[in-house]
LUMZA-161525 format. One line per 3 residues: number of its first residue (from 1); for each residue x, y, z negated of N, C-alpha, C. Coordinates in steps of 0.2 Angstrom, whole numbers. Atoms other than C-alpha are relative to their C-alpha. Layout:
<mipas>
NUM = X/Y/Z/X/Y/Z/X/Y/Z  ...
</mipas>
This chain:
<mipas>
1 = 4/2/6/79/445/-102/0/-10/6  2/7/-2/80/424/-102/-7/-2/-4  7/-1/0/66/416/-96/1/-9/1
4 = 0/7/-3/60/396/-95/-4/-3/5  8/6/-2/47/385/-85/-3/-2/-4  7/3/5/30/383/-93/-4/1/4
7 = 7/2/-6/17/375/-84/4/1/7  -2/-2/-12/17/385/-63/3/4/-3  -3/-9/1/26/401/-74/6/0/-4
10 = -4/-1/5/43/406/-77/-4/7/-5  2/-4/7/41/414/-95/6/4/-4  -8/-2/5/52/425/-108/-1/-6/-1
13 = 0/3/6/59/414/-119/0/0/-4  4/0/7/52/419/-134/-7/5/1  8/-6/0/32/426/-137/0/1/-7
16 = 3/-3/6/23/427/-150/-5/-4/-6  1/6/3/20/416/-164/-6/3/-6  7/-3/7/2/419/-177/-2/-2/-6
19 = 3/4/5/2/408/-189/-1/5/-5  2/-6/1/-4/415/-203/-1/9/-1  4/-6/-2/-10/429/-194/-9/-1/-2
22 = 9/0/1/-29/435/-198/-3/-1/-4  0/3/4/-29/429/-213/-5/5/-4  -3/-5/6/-29/450/-224/-6/4/7
25 = 4/-6/-4/-45/462/-215/7/4/-4  -2/-9/-1/-34/479/-223/5/-1/5  -4/0/-5/-22/473/-210/0/-2/4
28 = 2/3/-12/-28/466/-195/0/4/6  -1/-4/-5/-27/481/-187/9/-1/2  -5/0/-3/-8/482/-188/0/-6/3
31 = -1/5/-1/-8/465/-185/-1/0/12  6/-3/-7/-18/467/-166/6/5/3  0/-2/-2/-8/480/-164/9/-3/-1
34 = -3/7/0/8/468/-167/1/-3/7  2/2/-6/5/457/-153/0/5/6  -1/-3/-7/-1/471/-142/9/4/1
37 = -11/-4/-2/19/480/-144/3/-7/2  -2/6/-3/25/463/-141/-2/0/7  2/1/-9/16/458/-124/2/5/2
40 = -9/-6/-4/25/478/-119/3/-3/-1  -4/2/-3/37/475/-122/2/-8/2  3/7/-7/38/460/-111/-1/-6/-3
43 = 3/5/2/29/445/-122/-4/-2/3  6/2/-3/18/434/-110/-5/-7/-4  3/7/2/13/420/-123/1/2/-6
46 = 2/0/7/7/418/-137/-1/-4/-2  -1/9/4/6/405/-150/-6/0/-4  4/2/6/-10/400/-159/-4/-7/-2
49 = 4/8/2/-21/386/-165/-5/-1/-5  8/-1/3/-38/382/-172/3/0/-7  -2/0/9/-29/377/-190/2/6/-3
52 = -1/-8/1/-26/396/-190/-4/-1/-7  5/-3/4/-35/402/-204/-9/-1/4  9/1/-3/-52/392/-198/-2/0/6
55 = 3/-5/-8/-51/399/-182/2/9/-1  -3/-7/0/-45/418/-189/6/0/3  -7/-3/-7/-29/416/-178/-1/3/8
58 = 0/2/-6/-37/412/-163/-7/10/1  4/-7/0/-52/428/-168/5/6/3  -5/0/1/-38/436/-171/2/6/8
61 = 0/-2/-6/-30/436/-154/-4/1/7  4/-3/-7/-43/439/-143/-3/5/-1  -1/-6/-1/-47/453/-151/7/7/4
64 = -7/-4/1/-30/459/-148/1/2/10  -3/-1/-7/-28/455/-129/-7/4/2  7/0/2/-48/458/-127/3/5/8
67 = 1/-4/-4/-44/475/-116/5/-2/4  -6/1/-3/-28/465/-106/-3/-4/4  2/2/-3/-27/457/-91/5/-7/-1
70 = -1/8/4/-27/437/-95/4/-2/4  -7/6/-5/-18/431/-79/6/3/0  -7/2/0/-2/437/-86/2/-1/-4
73 = 2/3/10/-5/431/-104/2/-9/2  0/10/0/0/412/-106/-1/0/-5  3/3/8/-10/405/-120/2/-8/-1
76 = -2/6/5/-5/390/-132/-7/2/-5  7/0/5/-22/385/-142/6/-9/-2  0/8/2/-16/368/-151/-8/-2/-4
79 = 7/2/2/-32/356/-158/3/-6/-5  1/1/3/-33/349/-173/0/-9/2  5/8/1/-31/329/-177/-6/-2/-2
82 = 7/3/2/-47/326/-184/-4/4/7  3/-2/-7/-51/334/-165/-2/-4/5  -5/5/-8/-42/323/-154/-2/-3/0
85 = 3/6/-4/-56/311/-150/-4/1/6  7/-1/-8/-69/310/-133/-5/4/-4  4/1/4/-80/311/-144/-1/13/-1
88 = -1/-4/1/-73/330/-150/2/4/-1  -5/-9/-3/-61/340/-142/-3/2/4  6/-5/-5/-74/345/-130/-4/7/-2
91 = 7/-2/8/-85/352/-146/6/9/-3  -6/-2/4/-67/358/-151/2/6/2  -3/-5/-6/-60/368/-135/-5/6/0
94 = 5/-2/0/-76/375/-133/0/7/-6  3/-4/11/-78/385/-153/6/5/2  -6/-4/1/-58/388/-148/0/8/9
97 = -2/-7/-4/-62/399/-131/-4/3/-1  5/-3/3/-74/406/-137/2/7/-6  1/-6/7/-67/416/-153/9/4/3
100 = -8/-1/-7/-49/417/-138/-6/7/3  2/-6/-8/-64/427/-126/6/-3/5  -1/2/-6/-58/417/-114/0/-6/1
103 = 2/9/-1/-62/403/-105/4/-4/6  -6/7/-2/-46/393/-99/6/2/-7  -7/1/1/-30/389/-109/5/-3/1
106 = -4/4/-4/-15/389/-101/4/-6/-3  -2/4/1/-7/376/-112/-2/-2/-5  2/-1/2/-16/367/-124/4/-9/-3
109 = -3/5/1/-7/354/-139/-2/-2/-4  -1/8/5/-11/339/-149/6/4/-7  -5/-5/9/-4/349/-167/2/-5/-4
112 = -4/3/6/-1/334/-176/-4/-7/3  1/4/3/-1/315/-176/-5/-2/-2  7/3/3/-18/308/-182/1/-8/3
115 = 1/8/-3/-28/292/-182/-3/-2/5  3/2/-10/-35/295/-164/5/-4/0  -4/6/-4/-26/281/-155/-1/8/8
118 = -4/-7/-6/-14/294/-145/-2/0/9  2/-1/-6/-18/286/-129/-10/3/2  5/-5/1/-37/292/-131/1/6/1
121 = -3/-5/-2/-30/308/-133/1/3/4  -1/-1/-8/-20/310/-117/-4/0/4  6/1/-5/-35/303/-108/-2/5/-1
124 = 6/-7/1/-48/317/-118/7/8/6  -5/-7/-1/-35/329/-113/2/1/9  2/-1/-9/-32/326/-93/-6/1/0
127 = 7/-1/0/-51/325/-92/-2/9/2  2/-6/2/-52/342/-100/4/5/8  -2/-5/-6/-36/350/-87/-6/-1/4
130 = 0/0/-5/-46/344/-75/-6/4/1  8/-5/0/-62/355/-82/3/6/3  -1/-8/0/-51/371/-79/0/2/-6
133 = -1/0/9/-53/372/-99/5/1/0  -10/-1/1/-33/371/-99/1/-4/7  -4/1/-5/-22/370/-89/5/-3/-1
136 = -8/2/0/-7/362/-94/-4/-1/-10  2/3/8/-8/348/-112/7/0/-1  -7/3/1/6/345/-122/0/-2/-11
139 = 3/2/9/10/341/-140/6/3/-3  -3/-4/2/17/347/-155/1/-4/-7  -3/5/5/27/340/-171/4/-9/1
142 = -1/7/-2/33/323/-160/6/1/2  -9/0/0/52/318/-162/-2/-6/9  -3/1/-9/57/306/-149/-2/-7/0
145 = 3/8/0/49/287/-154/-6/4/2  7/-3/-4/33/299/-151/-2/2/7  -1/-1/-4/39/304/-136/-3/-6/4
148 = -3/1/-2/45/291/-129/-7/-5/0  7/7/1/28/281/-134/-5/4/5  0/-5/-3/20/297/-125/1/-1/7
151 = -1/1/-9/27/294/-106/2/-9/1  0/7/-1/25/274/-110/-8/1/2  7/1/-1/4/281/-108/-1/1/10
154 = 2/-2/-10/-6/282/-91/0/7/1  0/-8/0/-2/301/-89/4/4/-3  -7/0/4/10/302/-103/3/6/4
157 = 0/-2/-1/20/310/-93/1/9/2  3/-4/-1/12/324/-89/1/6/-3  -1/-5/7/15/332/-106/6/8/3
160 = -1/-6/-2/18/350/-102/5/0/-4  -2/-4/5/28/355/-118/-1/-4/-8  1/3/3/32/347/-134/1/5/-6
163 = -1/-5/4/32/361/-150/2/-3/-10  -2/2/5/42/358/-167/3/3/-1  -7/-6/3/53/369/-181/5/-3/1
166 = -4/1/-2/66/373/-176/8/6/-1  -4/-5/0/81/386/-182/7/-3/-2  -9/3/2/100/388/-187/1/-4/-5
169 = 1/6/7/95/379/-203/-1/-7/-1  7/3/-1/84/368/-196/4/-7/5  -1/-1/-9/94/359/-182/0/-8/1
172 = 1/7/-3/88/338/-181/1/0/5  1/1/-7/82/341/-166/5/-3/6  -6/0/-4/97/343/-159/4/-6/3
175 = -3/9/0/104/324/-162/-2/-4/7  4/5/-6/92/316/-149/-6/1/3  3/-1/-9/77/324/-144/1/6/2
178 = -5/-6/-5/83/343/-137/2/-5/4  -3/-2/-8/95/334/-126/-4/-5/6  4/7/0/81/318/-124/-6/6/7
181 = 4/-3/-2/67/333/-118/7/4/6  -1/-4/-7/80/343/-105/3/-3/5  -1/2/-5/86/329/-98/-9/-2/4
184 = 4/2/-1/67/324/-97/-5/5/5  0/-7/-4/65/341/-91/-9/4/-3  6/-2/3/52/343/-104/3/8/-5
187 = -2/-7/1/51/362/-111/-1/-3/-9  -1/-1/9/56/362/-133/-2/8/2  0/-7/1/45/376/-139/1/0/-10
190 = -2/-5/6/52/383/-156/-3/2/-6  7/-4/2/39/386/-171/6/2/-6  -3/-5/5/48/396/-187/7/-1/1
193 = -8/-1/-3/63/400/-176/4/4/-4  -6/-4/2/71/412/-190/-2/-5/-10  -1/0/6/66/401/-203/-7/4/-6
196 = 2/-1/4/55/403/-218/0/0/-8  -5/-1/6/59/407/-239/3/3/2  -11/2/2/76/404/-246/1/-1/5
199 = -5/2/-2/79/396/-232/0/9/6  2/-5/-2/75/410/-222/5/8/-2  -3/-4/4/85/423/-232/10/-2/0
202 = -8/4/-5/101/410/-231/2/5/6  -6/-5/-8/104/415/-213/0/5/0  1/-7/-5/98/433/-211/9/2/-6
205 = -6/-7/6/112/437/-228/6/-6/3  -5/3/1/125/424/-220/6/1/4  -6/-4/-3/142/431/-215/-1/0/6
208 = 4/2/-9/138/423/-199/0/3/4  2/-3/-4/126/429/-194/2/5/3  3/-8/3/127/447/-201/7/1/4
211 = -4/-3/-8/145/447/-188/-1/0/6  4/-1/-7/136/442/-174/-4/2/2  6/-9/0/122/455/-177/5/4/2
214 = -1/-6/1/137/468/-178/0/2/7  -5/0/-5/145/462/-163/-5/2/5  6/2/-8/128/461/-152/-6/9/-2
217 = 5/-5/5/121/479/-162/-5/-5/-1  7/2/3/109/469/-169/-2/-4/-5  6/1/6/95/462/-182/6/-7/-3
220 = -6/8/3/105/445/-191/-8/-5/4  5/4/-2/85/441/-185/1/-3/9  0/1/-9/87/443/-168/7/-3/2
223 = -6/5/-2/103/433/-167/0/-8/-2  0/6/-1/95/419/-174/-6/-6/3  6/3/-4/80/420/-161/5/-2/8
226 = -6/2/-9/94/421/-144/4/-7/-6  -3/11/2/102/405/-156/-6/-7/3  2/7/-5/88/393/-153/-2/3/7
229 = 0/2/-7/85/397/-136/4/1/3  -6/2/-6/100/395/-129/2/-5/6  -1/6/-5/101/380/-120/-5/3/8
232 = 4/-4/-5/88/391/-108/-6/-7/1  6/4/0/75/376/-110/-3/1/-8  3/-1/6/67/381/-128/-2/10/0
235 = 6/-2/-1/52/392/-129/-1/5/-12  4/-1/8/50/403/-149/-1/4/1  11/-3/0/37/409/-155/1/3/-8
238 = -1/0/10/44/418/-173/-10/8/0  6/-5/1/28/428/-178/2/5/-5  -1/-6/3/26/445/-184/-6/5/0
241 = 3/-4/1/16/456/-192/-1/9/0  -2/-5/1/22/470/-190/1/3/8  -2/-4/-5/25/484/-175/7/-4/6
244 = -8/-1/-2/43/486/-172/3/-3/0  -6/7/1/49/470/-179/-4/-6/6  3/5/-5/37/460/-165/4/5/8
247 = -3/-3/-5/47/472/-152/9/-3/-1  -5/0/3/63/469/-160/0/-8/2  1/12/0/58/445/-158/1/3/8
250 = -1/2/-7/54/449/-140/6/3/3  -10/-4/-3/74/462/-135/3/-3/-2  -7/5/2/82/446/-144/1/-4/7
253 = 0/6/-6/77/437/-126/6/2/4  -5/1/-3/91/447/-120/8/1/-1  -9/2/5/106/444/-132/2/-8/5
256 = -5/9/0/119/431/-124/4/-2/-5  -6/-2/7/130/425/-139/7/-5/6  -8/0/-1/147/421/-134/2/-5/-1
259 = -5/4/2/158/405/-137/1/0/-9  3/-4/5/162/416/-151/-4/-5/-4  5/-1/5/148/418/-158/-1/-7/-2
262 = 1/7/2/144/401/-157/3/-5/-4  -1/1/2/158/394/-165/1/1/-8  0/-6/10/155/405/-180/-5/-4/-1
265 = 4/1/4/139/401/-184/-2/-10/0  -2/6/-2/142/382/-180/3/-3/-5  -1/-1/4/152/385/-192/-2/-2/-8
268 = 3/-3/9/142/391/-207/-6/-4/0  6/7/1/128/378/-201/2/-5/6  -3/5/-2/135/363/-196/-7/-4/5
271 = 2/4/-3/126/353/-180/0/-7/-3  1/7/4/120/337/-185/2/-7/2  -1/5/-4/129/319/-183/-2/-6/-2
274 = 4/7/-4/117/309/-184/-7/1/-2  5/-2/-4/99/306/-184/-7/5/-5  1/-2/6/88/317/-197/-8/-2/1
277 = 7/-1/-2/67/316/-200/0/6/1  1/-11/-2/60/330/-191/-5/3/-7  0/-4/5/57/344/-200/-7/0/1
280 = 6/1/-4/39/345/-199/-7/7/-10  2/-1/3/31/362/-210/-9/2/0
</mipas>
């Protein structure tokens, strides 16, 4: 199973996303089973955020992991820009910890840039790291200029990861951001790695994707995930509320795409030849 180094650990390159999960009581039980099935299949990373359902996703994750060995898991959570100040972030973090039923978060991400000065947010994250409530900190929805600005700040070079939207049909970050992060040895986290809506439909129905999937006895979704993590520096966090689908997602980390596979996929979905605006959803 493909892995990458995140924080102080090697983790499987496919984790469990939870965006849009925890919102509906009727399927809560199935969603909990999906998270647990993914963990049983080998996933250790669970990605959530205080924004997701105003804490409902965090609560769902907390219930799903209640009886599991916390030390074997790697939990990523995100703080909203409105809570990214020195005054508000400690209280926001305590709320998240309570909902998750844990006393620490492995990786706390600044969800996206807002009105709070970046220097204040970074300093506050570092202070919270010293308390042990977060082990590592990072950012999300940052483009290359944001990352360069971050690394110029005191302690900014301690950033543990950057999480952005990335998939086969949304490849803008490949032009400059992904190569830069590899050079800087900063892991990249891909959200929406199999797309959403029409974008997803266009990818999974594409003949090249189907052809590669057939060659690997895999599903189109698994090929999209294998593509996202192919560089060894990327963690993909697909979301699924279905236990079987969650297991299939995790098992996609075992797929090694060939040069011929990548040639076919690149022809169907060409990589960028110029700088593109950061895709944010």
